[in-house]
N, C-alpha and C positions, 0 to 999 in steps of 0.2 A: 442429742448432744450437738453443740455448736462446733463445727469444724474450724480449725485455725485458717486464717486467710493465707492464700498462696500468691506468690509473685506471678503475674500473668505471663512473664517472659520465661523464667527458668523454673518455676513451680516450687521454689524454696519457701518455707514458712516465713511469713512477714509478721513482725511485731506490731501490735496495735499502735496507732499514731500517738497515743499518750505515753508510750515507753521510750521516747527518744528517737524513734525512726520516722518522725513526722516529715523530715526533709525529703525522704524518698517515697513515702506512702503514696500509692498502694504497691510500690515496687520494693524489692529487697535492697537495692543499691542504686547509686547514681548511674552505673553502667546500664542496668536494666531500663532505667528511665530514658537514657539516650537511645538505646536500641528501639524502644517503643516509638519515640519521636521520629527516628529515622524511618521506621516502617510507615508511619502516617505520612511523612513528607514524600515518600516514594509511591504512595497510593496503594500500598499493600493491604490496607484495611479499607473496607467500603461498607456503607450502610445501604443495603439494597432493599428498596421498597417499591412495589409497583405504583405508578402514578396514574391517577385518573385524569381525564381531560380537564376537570375542574381545578386540578392542582398545578397545571402547567402555567408558566408565567405568560402574561400577555405581551406579545411582541409588537403590537401596534405602535406603542410609544417609541420603541427603539428604532423601528423602521422609519417612522416619520423624521426622527432626528438624523438618520443616515442620509435621507433623501435631500436634505438641505445643504 
């Protein structure tokens, strides 16, 4: 059975986007949307993934520009 979606902030059930709650989806209210945005802006959420040396940006171009 498919579980109803929950608000990621307060865990209340969220109506599907087609039932008039599209303004706040996937949250239950504007308040929960704002709480989530505040958490992102304060850096409380992070996507942590180990980086390999191949994924690191090349600093050669930025160092050349700083030297001039």
